[in-house]
Z-matrix of the N, CA and C atoms (Angstrom, degrees):
N
C 1 1.422
C 2 1.549 1 107.22
N 3 1.318 2 118.68 1 130.02
C 4 1.411 3 128.96 2 -178.77
C 5 1.559 4 106.75 3 -82.87
N 6 1.287 5 122.52 4 91.92
C 7 1.459 6 120.69 5 -173.25
C 8 1.508 7 112.82 6 -64.51
N 9 1.278 8 119.99 7 -36.71
C 10 1.532 9 118.43 8 -178.58
C 11 1.553 10 107.66 9 -65.97
N 12 1.313 11 119.06 10 -37.01
C 13 1.441 12 119.40 11 -175.33
C 14 1.524 13 108.20 12 -71.10
N 15 1.376 14 114.75 13 -39.64
C 16 1.441 15 117.96 14 177.61
C 17 1.607 16 110.26 15 -59.89
N 18 1.317 17 114.13 16 -45.12
C 19 1.461 18 114.87 17 179.13
C 20 1.462 19 113.65 18 -65.52
N 21 1.283 20 122.61 19 -33.51
C 22 1.466 21 127.39 20 175.13
C 23 1.432 22 106.40 21 -63.78
N 24 1.368 23 122.03 22 -44.69
C 25 1.430 24 124.10 23 -176.49
C 26 1.517 25 107.15 24 -67.74
N 27 1.334 26 120.98 25 -40.28
C 28 1.483 27 122.23 26 -177.68
C 29 1.494 28 105.23 27 -65.31
N 30 1.341 29 119.10 28 -41.01
C 31 1.564 30 121.10 29 -178.24
C 32 1.471 31 107.65 30 -64.23
N 33 1.317 32 116.48 31 -47.45
C 34 1.471 33 117.94 32 -173.47
C 35 1.562 34 114.70 33 -68.77
N 36 1.391 35 115.61 34 -35.88
C 37 1.401 36 117.68 35 -170.93
C 38 1.587 37 113.22 36 -97.91
N 39 1.312 38 114.65 37 -21.34
C 40 1.456 39 116.04 38 -177.78
C 41 1.583 40 113.16 39 -124.77
N 42 1.333 41 114.17 40 -62.47
C 43 1.486 42 117.17 41 -176.28
C 44 1.469 43 116.18 42 -56.07
N 45 1.349 44 117.49 43 -43.17
C 46 1.516 45 116.41 44 -173.21
C 47 1.596 46 108.33 45 -78.61
N 48 1.320 47 122.31 46 -39.75
C 49 1.544 48 118.26 47 171.30
C 50 1.445 49 110.15 48 -58.16
N 51 1.300 50 123.01 49 -41.84
C 52 1.516 51 116.69 50 -173.43
C 53 1.444 52 108.20 51 -75.33
N 54 1.367 53 119.09 52 -27.95
C 55 1.535 54 119.83 53 179.03
C 56 1.600 55 108.80 54 -67.72
N 57 1.310 56 110.38 55 -42.02
C 58 1.512 57 114.24 56 175.85
C 59 1.515 58 113.71 57 -57.52
N 60 1.353 59 110.47 58 -48.56
C 61 1.474 60 116.61 59 -177.90
C 62 1.548 61 110.17 60 -59.91
N 63 1.313 62 115.99 61 -48.24
C 64 1.479 63 121.75 62 176.41
C 65 1.482 64 114.96 63 -55.10
N 66 1.345 65 115.01 64 -43.40
C 67 1.482 66 122.98 65 176.26
C 68 1.481 67 114.51 66 -59.49
N 69 1.366 68 117.57 67 -29.65
C 70 1.436 69 126.61 68 -179.90
C 71 1.523 70 110.69 69 -87.13
N 72 1.322 71 118.24 70 -49.66
C 73 1.421 72 125.38 71 -166.37
C 74 1.507 73 111.11 72 -79.62
N 75 1.364 74 114.56 73 -39.15
C 76 1.536 75 114.27 74 -175.86
C 77 1.485 76 115.47 75 -67.45
N 78 1.299 77 121.15 76 -40.74
C 79 1.466 78 122.85 77 173.77
C 80 1.534 79 113.03 78 -62.64
N 81 1.418 80 114.03 79 -33.25
C 82 1.434 81 115.92 80 177.25
C 83 1.486 82 112.95 81 -66.33
N 84 1.404 83 116.12 82 -46.63
C 85 1.425 84 123.21 83 179.78
C 86 1.525 85 109.70 84 -62.82
N 87 1.365 86 120.72 85 -35.46
C 88 1.433 87 123.93 86 -178.27
C 89 1.512 88 111.46 87 -73.31
N 90 1.353 89 119.27 88 -34.78
C 91 1.511 90 115.24 89 -165.69
C 92 1.555 91 106.21 90 -124.20
N 93 1.379 92 127.21 91 -17.63
C 94 1.433 93 121.90 92 -170.51
C 95 1.562 94 111.56 93 -114.91
N 96 1.305 95 115.14 94 -54.62
C 97 1.521 96 118.49 95 -177.49
C 98 1.537 97 106.48 96 -153.57
N 99 1.338 98 115.64 97 149.15
C 100 1.402 99 122.40 98 180.00
C 101 1.514 100 110.20 99 -152.27
N 102 1.328 101 115.56 100 -178.18
C 103 1.485 102 121.37 101 171.01
C 104 1.427 103 109.44 102 -131.62
N 105 1.312 104 116.04 103 156.47
C 106 1.514 105 119.49 104 174.98
C 107 1.535 106 109.04 105 -139.45
N 108 1.406 107 111.27 106 122.12
C 109 1.360 108 120.54 107 172.19
C 110 1.570 109 111.45 108 -74.64
N 111 1.328 110 118.00 109 129.14
C 112 1.445 111 123.41 110 177.34
C 113 1.472 112 114.27 111 -98.01
N 114 1.386 113 115.43 112 110.23
C 115 1.453 114 118.43 113 -175.81
C 116 1.462 115 113.52 114 -91.74
N 117 1.325 116 122.00 115 -10.39
C 118 1.494 117 125.41 116 -173.95
C 119 1.437 118 112.07 117 -123.13
N 120 1.370 119 115.56 118 175.74
C 121 1.442 120 121.41 119 -170.63
C 122 1.550 121 110.29 120 -110.44
N 123 1.408 122 115.24 121 27.05
C 124 1.488 123 115.91 122 -173.31
C 125 1.532 124 113.55 123 -74.15
N 126 1.322 125 113.55 124 -20.20
C 127 1.503 126 118.62 125 179.53
C 128 1.504 127 113.76 126 -103.75
N 129 1.366 128 117.93 127 15.14
C 130 1.492 129 119.26 128 176.22
C 131 1.522 130 109.25 129 -70.27
N 132 1.329 131 117.96 130 149.54
C 133 1.418 132 127.17 131 1.51
C 134 1.573 133 121.42 132 -85.35
N 135 1.448 134 111.02 133 -0.45
C 136 1.451 135 116.18 134 -179.19
C 137 1.509 136 113.78 135 -66.35
N 138 1.334 137 115.90 136 -51.19
C 139 1.447 138 121.99 137 173.45
C 140 1.509 139 113.88 138 -114.17
N 141 1.319 140 116.48 139 133.63
C 142 1.509 141 117.70 140 -175.68
C 143 1.475 142 108.25 141 -108.81
N 144 1.348 143 118.95 142 153.64
C 145 1.434 144 123.64 143 170.13
C 146 1.533 145 109.63 144 -48.21
N 147 1.365 146 110.26 145 131.52
C 148 1.511 147 114.10 146 179.36
C 149 1.487 148 113.20 147 98.38
N 150 1.311 149 117.47 148 -9.17
C 151 1.511 150 115.53 149 173.97
C 152 1.517 151 112.23 150 -78.50
N 153 1.372 152 111.38 151 146.72
C 154 1.480 153 121.68 152 172.89
C 155 1.439 154 106.56 153 -108.42
N 156 1.362 155 118.56 154 116.14
C 157 1.511 156 122.61 155 -176.45
C 158 1.515 157 109.58 156 -105.43
N 159 1.330 158 111.54 157 145.24
C 160 1.417 159 121.78 158 172.21
C 161 1.463 160 113.03 159 -82.51
N 162 1.413 161 117.17 160 130.63
C 163 1.490 162 119.93 161 -178.61
C 164 1.508 163 106.47 162 -113.22
N 165 1.366 164 115.54 163 123.74
C 166 1.471 165 121.58 164 171.20
C 167 1.480 166 110.10 165 -90.69
N 168 1.365 167 119.06 166 102.93
C 169 1.434 168 121.42 167 -176.70
C 170 1.488 169 111.76 168 -81.58
N 171 1.307 170 115.76 169 -6.00
C 172 1.488 171 120.68 170 175.95
C 173 1.421 172 114.58 171 -99.54
N 174 1.334 173 118.00 172 7.12
C 175 1.485 174 119.20 173 -175.34
C 176 1.522 175 111.94 174 -67.67
N 177 1.363 176 116.24 175 -23.58
C 178 1.439 177 118.05 176 -175.27
C 179 1.573 178 114.51 177 -124.35
N 180 1.287 179 109.49 178 -31.34
C 181 1.552 180 113.65 179 -173.41
C 182 1.494 181 109.61 180 -167.73
N 183 1.338 182 114.68 181 172.89
C 184 1.545 183 120.65 182 171.88
C 185 1.493 184 107.29 183 -112.60
N 186 1.310 185 118.18 184 130.72
C 187 1.464 186 122.47 185 179.21
C 188 1.482 187 108.80 186 -110.62
N 189 1.303 188 114.70 187 158.17
C 190 1.490 189 125.38 188 167.33
C 191 1.510 190 104.87 189 -61.78
N 192 1.343 191 124.67 190 130.81
C 193 1.438 192 126.86 191 -177.92
C 194 1.608 193 107.85 192 -54.01
N 195 1.292 194 113.17 193 140.29
C 196 1.457 195 119.02 194 173.11
C 197 1.559 196 118.00 195 67.77
N 198 1.363 197 108.61 196 13.96
C 199 1.495 198 116.33 197 -179.41
C 200 1.520 199 108.80 198 -136.17
N 201 1.302 200 118.45 199 175.00
C 202 1.425 201 124.54 200 174.15
C 203 1.499 202 107.92 201 -108.76
N 204 1.311 203 120.16 202 14.71
C 205 1.532 204 124.83 203 -179.08
C 206 1.520 205 108.10 204 -82.73
N 207 1.303 206 118.38 205 126.15
C 208 1.422 207 123.46 206 -178.45
C 209 1.530 208 114.39 207 -86.36
N 210 1.263 209 116.16 208 125.49
C 211 1.507 210 118.02 209 176.35
C 212 1.619 211 108.52 210 -85.41
N 213 1.274 212 115.71 211 -35.29
C 214 1.474 213 122.38 212 177.23
C 215 1.414 214 112.43 213 -157.98
N 216 1.390 215 114.69 214 149.09
C 217 1.505 216 120.59 215 179.88
C 218 1.562 217 106.70 216 -130.49
N 219 1.348 218 111.17 217 134.20
C 220 1.483 219 115.83 218 179.45
C 221 1.559 220 111.10 219 -125.82
N 222 1.307 221 117.38 220 -8.14
C 223 1.508 222 120.75 221 176.60
C 224 1.551 223 108.05 222 -152.66
N 225 1.263 224 113.61 223 170.75
C 226 1.490 225 121.58 224 176.11
C 227 1.474 226 112.29 225 -124.72
N 228 1.254 227 123.43 226 148.04
C 229 1.478 228 122.79 227 176.04
C 230 1.550 229 106.85 228 -55.62
N 231 1.338 230 113.63 229 144.78
C 232 1.462 231 120.69 230 176.22
C 233 1.456 232 114.08 231 -108.54
N 234 1.266 233 117.37 232 157.14
C 235 1.578 234 120.13 233 172.64
C 236 1.383 235 109.50 234 -59.86
N 237 1.362 236 118.19 235 124.58
C 238 1.466 237 122.21 236 -178.75
C 239 1.473 238 114.04 237 108.80
N 240 1.393 239 118.00 238 -21.92
C 241 1.512 240 120.93 239 179.17
C 242 1.474 241 110.20 240 -66.80
N 243 1.394 242 113.53 241 141.97
C 244 1.464 243 122.15 242 169.77
C 245 1.617 244 105.27 243 -88.81
N 246 1.251 245 114.60 244 128.85
C 247 1.539 246 116.85 245 -174.97
C 248 1.470 247 110.24 246 -130.37
N 249 1.357 248 115.87 247 157.65
C 250 1.442 249 119.80 248 166.38
C 251 1.513 250 105.55 249 -105.21
N 252 1.383 251 115.75 250 135.65
C 253 1.379 252 120.40 251 -169.75
C 254 1.591 253 108.65 252 -143.62
N 255 1.322 254 114.45 253 160.96
C 256 1.495 255 118.37 254 172.72
C 257 1.515 256 109.43 255 -98.88
N 258 1.348 257 113.86 256 123.82
C 259 1.456 258 116.14 257 -176.35
C 260 1.525 259 109.70 258 -64.24
N 261 1.399 260 113.78 259 132.81
C 262 1.464 261 121.13 260 -178.07
C 263 1.546 262 112.10 261 -69.81
N 264 1.391 263 115.20 262 -7.53
C 265 1.475 264 125.04 263 178.63
C 266 1.492 265 111.97 264 -83.84
N 267 1.349 266 112.22 265 -51.62
C 268 1.528 267 116.50 266 -169.36
C 269 1.549 268 112.20 267 -139.29
N 270 1.362 269 116.68 268 6.02
C 271 1.433 270 123.43 269 -179.19
C 272 1.551 271 118.03 270 65.91
N 273 1.339 272 114.14 271 10.44
C 274 1.525 273 118.15 272 178.90
C 275 1.541 274 103.75 273 -68.74
N 276 1.409 275 116.72 274 149.18
C 277 1.402 276 125.22 275 170.85
C 278 1.454 277 112.14 276 -75.96
N 279 1.320 278 116.20 277 125.62
C 280 1.411 279 123.92 278 -179.83
C 281 1.527 280 115.31 279 -122.29
N 282 1.293 281 118.75 280 157.65
C 283 1.434 282 118.47 281 169.74
C 284 1.532 283 107.40 282 -124.04
N 285 1.371 284 110.98 283 120.44
C 286 1.519 285 120.11 284 -175.30
C 287 1.463 286 106.92 285 -142.81
N 288 1.398 287 112.99 286 172.59
C 289 1.426 288 118.90 287 178.82
C 290 1.522 289 110.15 288 -112.26
N 291 1.387 290 111.73 289 136.65
C 292 1.500 291 115.26 290 176.90
C 293 1.442 292 111.40 291 -77.65
N 294 1.429 293 117.41 292 122.59
C 295 1.413 294 123.61 293 -178.62
C 296 1.451 295 113.94 294 -108.70
N 297 1.393 296 116.78 295 -16.06
C 298 1.461 297 119.53 296 176.06
C 299 1.479 298 109.78 297 -149.51
N 300 1.360 299 116.87 298 143.86
C 301 1.438 300 122.25 299 -175.27
C 302 1.469 301 108.91 300 -121.98
N 303 1.437 302 115.64 301 169.46
C 304 1.536 303 119.49 302 -177.18
C 305 1.547 304 111.57 303 -44.11
N 306 1.346 305 117.44 304 126.04
C 307 1.426 306 123.55 305 175.63
C 308 1.497 307 113.52 306 100.32
N 309 1.262 308 114.65 307 -17.48
C 310 1.529 309 119.75 308 178.27
C 311 1.483 310 111.63 309 -71.89
N 312 1.300 311 118.74 310 146.68
C 313 1.430 312 125.46 311 162.22
C 314 1.453 313 110.81 312 -104.10
N 315 1.330 314 118.03 313 115.75
C 316 1.557 315 124.30 314 -179.80
C 317 1.389 316 109.52 315 -109.34
N 318 1.430 317 112.17 316 142.04
C 319 1.402 318 122.98 317 173.59
C 320 1.529 319 109.99 318 -143.12
N 321 1.337 320 120.14 319 148.72
C 322 1.469 321 123.69 320 176.15
C 323 1.490 322 107.96 321 -122.04
N 324 1.358 323 119.36 322 132.66
C 325 1.374 324 124.19 323 179.93
C 326 1.540 325 105.14 324 -131.93
N 327 1.360 326 114.74 325 108.85
C 328 1.462 327 121.09 326 -178.72
C 329 1.563 328 113.55 327 44.97
N 330 1.340 329 110.54 328 47.19
C 331 1.544 330 120.69 329 177.79
C 332 1.464 331 114.02 330 77.68
N 333 1.409 332 120.29 331 -1.40
C 334 1.410 333 124.62 332 176.03
C 335 1.552 334 107.92 333 -90.99
N 336 1.309 335 116.45 334 127.33
C 337 1.452 336 123.26 335 -174.90
C 338 1.505 337 108.76 336 -90.73
N 339 1.393 338 113.18 337 136.15
C 340 1.429 339 123.34 338 179.36
C 341 1.583 340 105.22 339 -122.53
N 342 1.345 341 115.98 340 124.29
C 343 1.451 342 118.04 341 174.49
C 344 1.536 343 107.56 342 -122.44
N 345 1.318 344 113.48 343 125.37
C 346 1.505 345 121.72 344 176.17
C 347 1.449 346 111.12 345 53.70
N 348 1.392 347 116.47 346 42.27
C 349 1.422 348 122.52 347 178.44
C 350 1.432 349 120.63 348 80.27
N 351 1.388 350 114.82 349 -0.63
C 352 1.469 351 120.91 350 -179.92
C 353 1.504 352 110.71 351 -111.27
N 354 1.331 353 118.39 352 130.46
C 355 1.447 354 124.27 353 179.16
C 356 1.584 355 108.66 354 -72.46
N 357 1.204 356 117.13 355 134.30
C 358 1.494 357 124.58 356 173.82
C 359 1.600 358 106.94 357 -58.11
N 360 1.218 359 118.43 358 147.45
C 361 1.528 360 122.67 359 175.15
C 362 1.535 361 109.18 360 -90.99
N 363 1.301 362 115.01 361 135.66
C 364 1.510 363 122.73 362 -173.51
C 365 1.640 364 104.93 363 -123.11
N 366 1.346 365 112.13 364 129.72
C 367 1.421 366 115.63 365 176.07
C 368 1.558 367 107.23 366 -132.60
N 369 1.303 368 120.82 367 160.86
C 370 1.574 369 116.99 368 179.59
C 371 1.529 370 108.26 369 -65.52
N 372 1.378 371 110.13 370 148.02
C 373 1.415 372 119.11 371 178.79
C 374 1.463 373 110.19 372 -96.01
N 375 1.365 374 121.04 373 126.01
C 376 1.417 375 121.31 374 -179.71
C 377 1.509 376 114.46 375 -58.90
N 378 1.270 377 123.05 376 144.56
C 379 1.489 378 127.09 377 -177.92
C 380 1.575 379 111.84 378 -44.74
N 381 1.315 380 116.49 379 -39.42
C 382 1.440 381 116.30 380 -179.97
C 383 1.387 382 115.42 381 -63.55
N 384 1.341 383 120.85 382 -16.22
C 385 1.445 384 126.79 383 179.45
C 386 1.556 385 111.62 384 -74.26
N 387 1.271 386 112.05 385 -29.36
C 388 1.599 387 112.90 386 178.70
C 389 1.482 388 114.10 387 -121.61
N 390 1.385 389 118.02 388 23.97
C 391 1.450 390 124.20 389 -179.84
C 392 1.532 391 112.51 390 -58.04
N 393 1.331 392 118.80 391 -28.37
C 394 1.496 393 123.27 392 -178.47
C 395 1.537 394 110.96 393 -80.31
N 396 1.279 395 121.76 394 -9.82
C 397 1.464 396 120.32 395 -179.56
C 398 1.436 397 110.59 396 -85.17
N 399 1.354 398 121.26 397 133.44
C 400 1.410 399 121.34 398 -177.35
C 401 1.519 400 116.61 399 -56.81
N 402 1.337 401 117.76 400 151.14
C 403 1.429 402 120.74 401 -172.19
C 404 1.531 403 113.52 402 -64.34
N 405 1.302 404 115.72 403 -27.73
C 406 1.491 405 116.93 404 176.62
C 407 1.484 406 114.66 405 -67.34
N 408 1.393 407 113.73 406 -34.94
C 409 1.480 408 119.29 407 175.71
C 410 1.510 409 113.07 408 -74.40
N 411 1.356 410 115.61 409 -38.00
C 412 1.487 411 120.96 410 179.89
C 413 1.619 412 104.30 411 -59.79
N 414 1.300 413 121.08 412 -36.30
C 415 1.425 414 120.27 413 -173.89
C 416 1.509 415 113.05 414 -64.85
N 417 1.353 416 113.27 415 -32.50
C 418 1.556 417 116.77 416 178.71
C 419 1.462 418 116.95 417 -99.60
N 420 1.380 419 119.89 418 0.07
C 421 1.408 420 122.22 419 -171.94
C 422 1.488 421 114.35 420 -110.62
N 423 1.334 422 117.16 421 156.94
C 424 1.426 423 123.30 422 168.54
C 425 1.494 424 109.48 423 -111.90
N 426 1.388 425 116.89 424 135.36
C 427 1.391 426 124.80 425 -179.39
C 428 1.565 427 110.45 426 -114.97
N 429 1.438 428 113.16 427 144.82
C 430 1.404 429 114.14 428 179.17
C 431 1.561 430 107.12 429 -153.94
N 432 1.271 431 114.04 430 166.03
C 433 1.510 432 122.15 431 167.46
C 434 1.483 433 109.78 432 -98.10
N 435 1.253 434 118.78 433 118.47
C 436 1.508 435 123.08 434 -178.84
C 437 1.543 436 105.62 435 -99.41
N 438 1.356 437 116.57 436 130.30
C 439 1.523 438 123.55 437 177.99
C 440 1.483 439 107.89 438 -128.10
N 441 1.382 440 111.85 439 123.69
C 442 1.516 441 121.46 440 167.38
C 443 1.472 442 106.88 441 -119.06
N 444 1.367 443 114.28 442 124.60
C 445 1.429 444 119.04 443 -172.50
C 446 1.514 445 111.76 444 53.19
N 447 1.359 446 121.06 445 -117.24
C 448 1.432 447 122.73 446 -178.26
C 449 1.496 448 110.97 447 -109.66
N 450 1.293 449 124.31 448 17.96
C 451 1.412 450 125.72 449 177.70
C 452 1.590 451 112.42 450 -113.18
N 453 1.285 452 115.87 451 125.26
C 454 1.441 453 122.65 452 -175.22
C 455 1.565 454 109.03 453 -121.71
N 456 1.352 455 116.69 454 142.22
C 457 1.475 456 118.25 455 173.99
C 458 1.583 457 104.58 456 -157.57
N 459 1.363 458 111.15 457 166.57
C 460 1.444 459 119.29 458 176.35
C 461 1.453 460 114.73 459 -79.31
N 462 1.316 461 117.45 460 144.06
C 463 1.494 462 123.16 461 174.15
C 464 1.641 463 108.43 462 -136.80
N 465 1.188 464 116.35 463 161.99
C 466 1.460 465 121.52 464 174.48
C 467 1.507 466 108.85 465 -140.46
N 468 1.366 467 113.59 466 158.16
C 469 1.559 468 117.91 467 174.54
C 470 1.449 469 104.07 468 -154.23
N 471 1.368 470 112.62 469 162.64
C 472 1.518 471 123.73 470 178.97
C 473 1.517 472 106.02 471 -110.83
N 474 1.220 473 121.84 472 91.65
C 475 1.467 474 123.86 473 -177.27
C 476 1.539 475 111.85 474 -58.99
N 477 1.311 476 123.04 475 -29.85
C 478 1.415 477 126.25 476 -177.45
C 479 1.545 478 111.65 477 -87.44
N 480 1.436 479 117.07 478 -17.09
C 481 1.451 480 121.83 479 179.40
C 482 1.528 481 109.33 480 -135.03
N 483 1.373 482 112.93 481 65.25
C 484 1.479 483 117.51 482 -171.36
C 485 1.499 484 110.55 483 -71.69
N 486 1.303 485 115.83 484 151.43
C 487 1.520 486 120.78 485 172.36
C 488 1.567 487 109.90 486 -68.05
N 489 1.287 488 118.19 487 146.95
C 490 1.423 489 124.44 488 176.68
C 491 1.586 490 109.01 489 -61.54
N 492 1.282 491 116.82 490 -17.82
C 493 1.444 492 123.01 491 -176.86
C 494 1.526 493 109.07 492 -109.53
N 495 1.328 494 120.15 493 32.70
C 496 1.439 495 120.70 494 177.13
C 497 1.472 496 113.66 495 -75.87
N 498 1.279 497 117.75 496 -8.92
C 499 1.526 498 126.74 497 172.92
C 500 1.495 499 112.41 498 -137.21
N 501 1.319 500 116.09 499 141.42
C 502 1.502 501 117.90 500 169.45
C 503 1.588 502 107.44 501 -156.71
N 504 1.295 503 115.42 502 153.82
C 505 1.451 504 121.83 503 -174.72
C 506 1.495 505 114.09 504 -68.70
N 507 1.323 506 120.18 505 165.91
C 508 1.503 507 121.45 506 -179.10
C 509 1.537 508 110.30 507 -59.28
N 510 1.379 509 111.15 508 138.67
C 511 1.463 510 122.58 509 174.01
C 512 1.518 511 110.82 510 -132.72
N 513 1.322 512 117.16 511 125.47
C 514 1.387 513 122.81 512 178.71
C 515 1.484 514 112.41 513 -96.44
N 516 1.284 515 120.82 514 124.42
C 517 1.485 516 127.71 515 -175.93
C 518 1.530 517 111.76 516 -81.03
N 519 1.288 518 119.43 517 136.80
C 520 1.432 519 126.38 518 178.92
C 521 1.539 520 107.46 519 -91.82
N 522 1.281 521 115.94 520 173.30
C 523 1.450 522 124.64 521 179.87
C 524 1.555 523 109.46 522 -54.33
N 525 1.285 524 118.65 523 129.40
C 526 1.477 525 122.62 524 174.44
C 527 1.515 526 110.59 525 80.90
N 528 1.359 527 118.22 526 12.66
C 529 1.482 528 118.69 527 179.88
C 530 1.563 529 111.33 528 -112.84
N 531 1.267 530 115.57 529 137.33
C 532 1.502 531 122.10 530 177.85
C 533 1.475 532 109.32 531 -127.39
N 534 1.335 533 113.25 532 147.06
C 535 1.508 534 120.16 533 170.59
C 536 1.397 535 110.88 534 -111.86
N 537 1.347 536 114.11 535 129.92
C 538 1.523 537 119.39 536 -178.62
C 539 1.515 538 109.43 537 -123.09
N 540 1.381 539 107.22 538 150.03
C 541 1.462 540 114.39 539 -179.36
C 542 1.553 541 108.27 540 -140.58
N 543 1.223 542 119.03 541 162.69
C 544 1.459 543 125.55 542 167.89
C 545 1.470 544 112.25 543 -89.49
N 546 1.282 545 112.51 544 145.36
C 547 1.582 546 115.81 545 179.82
C 548 1.570 547 109.27 546 -65.59
N 549 1.344 548 116.08 547 -26.85
C 550 1.435 549 122.17 548 176.95
C 551 1.571 550 106.54 549 -83.38
N 552 1.241 551 116.16 550 85.97
C 553 1.454 552 118.74 551 -162.66
C 554 1.561 553 114.62 552 -67.14
N 555 1.276 554 115.76 553 -25.11
C 556 1.448 555 118.61 554 177.97
C 557 1.553 556 114.78 555 -94.99
N 558 1.242 557 113.95 556 1.43
C 559 1.483 558 115.15 557 -176.53
C 560 1.570 559 107.98 558 -142.15
N 561 1.395 560 118.33 559 55.31
C 562 1.411 561 119.92 560 178.62
C 563 1.515 562 108.58 561 -146.46
N 564 1.322 563 112.90 562 130.23
C 565 1.511 564 119.11 563 170.22
C 566 1.555 565 107.22 564 -88.65
N 567 1.331 566 115.69 565 113.37
C 568 1.426 567 119.71 566 -171.17
C 569 1.555 568 110.99 567 -143.93
N 570 1.343 569 117.49 568 -154.89
C 571 1.424 570 118.62 569 -179.22
C 572 1.546 571 112.76 570 -62.55
N 573 1.312 572 119.36 571 -17.57
C 574 1.426 573 120.07 572 173.40
C 575 1.499 574 114.50 573 -63.71
N 576 1.386 575 116.55 574 -24.37
C 577 1.347 576 126.01 575 179.95
C 578 1.515 577 116.02 576 -102.21
N 579 1.321 578 118.72 577 -48.26
C 580 1.440 579 125.71 578 -178.33
C 581 1.495 580 114.54 579 -103.50
N 582 1.269 581 119.84 580 3.37
C 583 1.440 582 120.50 581 173.52
C 584 1.475 583 114.10 582 86.68
N 585 1.399 584 114.60 583 -177.30
C 586 1.565 585 120.10 584 -175.98
C 587 1.527 586 105.70 585 -62.67
N 588 1.410 587 110.93 586 161.26
C 589 1.443 588 121.02 587 177.84
C 590 1.513 589 108.20 588 -108.34
N 591 1.302 590 119.06 589 133.96
C 592 1.397 591 121.22 590 175.95
C 593 1.521 592 112.04 591 -79.41
N 594 1.319 593 114.90 592 148.02
C 595 1.529 594 117.09 593 -175.85
C 596 1.515 595 111.58 594 -53.17
N 597 1.360 596 121.94 595 -36.22
C 598 1.434 597 126.13 596 -175.49
C 599 1.423 598 112.22 597 -61.57
N 600 1.426 599 117.55 598 -28.38
C 601 1.389 600 121.70 599 -172.86
C 602 1.500 601 116.72 600 -86.34
N 603 1.324 602 113.86 601 2.07
C 604 1.561 603 123.00 602 -179.81
C 605 1.487 604 105.34 603 -91.20
N 606 1.320 605 115.26 604 112.94
C 607 1.551 606 117.38 605 -171.12
C 608 1.546 607 111.85 606 -86.94
N 609 1.366 608 117.54 607 -27.46
C 610 1.417 609 122.36 608 -173.42
C 611 1.408 610 113.21 609 173.65
N 612 1.339 611 115.06 610 177.35
C 613 1.471 612 124.55 611 179.65
C 614 1.481 613 113.08 612 -106.34
N 615 1.282 614 114.64 613 124.96
C 616 1.479 615 121.33 614 176.35
C 617 1.571 616 110.93 615 -81.83
N 618 1.290 617 119.57 616 113.10
C 619 1.502 618 122.73 617 -173.23
C 620 1.445 619 117.10 618 -115.07
N 621 1.302 620 120.67 619 -8.33
C 622 1.475 621 116.72 620 -177.59
C 623 1.556 622 107.98 621 -167.13
N 624 1.428 623 111.97 622 151.36
C 625 1.484 624 117.60 623 171.08
C 626 1.569 625 104.81 624 -84.81
N 627 1.309 626 117.98 625 125.37
C 628 1.507 627 122.36 626 175.74
C 629 1.519 628 109.71 627 -83.07
N 630 1.351 629 114.58 628 -46.98
C 631 1.425 630 118.92 629 -179.13
C 632 1.464 631 107.59 630 -153.97
N 633 1.373 632 114.65 631 168.75
C 634 1.484 633 119.30 632 179.48
C 635 1.439 634 114.18 633 -154.78
N 636 1.366 635 119.35 634 142.58
C 637 1.475 636 121.86 635 175.80
C 638 1.541 637 106.87 636 -126.07
N 639 1.290 638 115.71 637 156.30
C 640 1.447 639 120.45 638 176.65
C 641 1.475 640 108.93 639 -81.18
N 642 1.312 641 119.04 640 89.50
C 643 1.447 642 125.01 641 -168.43
C 644 1.555 643 109.30 642 -72.58
N 645 1.279 644 119.68 643 -32.17
C 646 1.478 645 121.23 644 179.56
C 647 1.460 646 116.80 645 -96.76
N 648 1.297 647 117.29 646 1.95
C 649 1.504 648 119.18 647 -175.65
C 650 1.481 649 110.07 648 -132.85
N 651 1.342 650 120.20 649 -110.61
C 652 1.417 651 123.53 650 -172.08
C 653 1.453 652 114.82 651 -79.62
N 654 1.331 653 120.96 652 -9.15
C 655 1.460 654 129.26 653 -176.56
C 656 1.539 655 108.58 654 58.19
N 657 1.287 656 119.11 655 21.48
C 658 1.465 657 123.66 656 174.34
C 659 1.575 658 110.27 657 -86.65
N 660 1.351 659 114.87 658 157.02
C 661 1.478 660 115.94 659 -179.60
C 662 1.498 661 109.35 660 -65.67
N 663 1.324 662 113.01 661 141.67
C 664 1.507 663 119.78 662 171.00
C 665 1.577 664 108.28 663 -98.84
N 666 1.279 665 119.70 664 82.16
C 667 1.397 666 128.81 665 -169.90
C 668 1.574 667 110.34 666 -59.85
N 669 1.348 668 115.12 667 -31.18
C 670 1.508 669 117.67 668 -179.23
C 671 1.499 670 111.59 669 -67.78
N 672 1.290 671 122.56 670 -10.34
C 673 1.408 672 127.79 671 -176.65
C 674 1.524 673 111.52 672 -103.68
N 675 1.410 674 114.33 673 -13.93
C 676 1.493 675 116.18 674 -179.21
C 677 1.579 676 107.15 675 -63.27
N 678 1.303 677 111.67 676 144.24
C 679 1.456 678 125.87 677 177.93
C 680 1.554 679 113.89 678 40.27
N 681 1.336 680 107.50 679 51.41
C 682 1.567 681 113.12 680 173.60
C 683 1.459 682 110.88 681 -107.67
N 684 1.328 683 116.34 682 137.46
C 685 1.411 684 122.19 683 -179.92
C 686 1.492 685 112.04 684 -68.88
N 687 1.450 686 117.73 685 147.29
C 688 1.393 687 122.15 686 174.85
C 689 1.619 688 112.76 687 -99.98
N 690 1.255 689 114.49 688 141.94
C 691 1.500 690 113.64 689 177.52
C 692 1.584 691 106.79 690 -147.44
């Protein structure tokens, strides 16, 4: 066996094409568009364990690939946006919702959100809004539509098993600070635990579910969730 010729063939047919693909795809995933598999239920009922969400990394800015350094900014995250961010605690990638933006004063009273002295409006959530939540969880949870100004989205809470952080005193955010929470208010590690999130740690906006599998059950595809918009 001619080892040099085998190595050349391996380089030509496998290593070089893969290296070229990686050189193209990795910067795109880092700076332009990406996907995020959601392994936990902190964003239920909006996002369910096993969802694969599309992340628009150009929604707010352009970053140098593989860094959090901004080359240009054309928008800022808005209250109500679902974002992918790096945890300020351990740099893990998380999917959370922005509930307060710079200049806001945020407060939580028994899982009711208050922004700038105004209580969020709550209304019953239609059953279709939490159909993906397992029946055992539905039995012990309360679901609602939460509205702040003109943005509405689904939330859930467990009144018999509340989070120790279901209430906190008013906090005013400074420039470049964002407060994020999970829609599953009693089962989410978010800004109530690790504090405010700096603008540079927000990687992009999660805008849709690309695909979904029943992670905690049959592991079969949940086709009804494929290509569904997030709000």
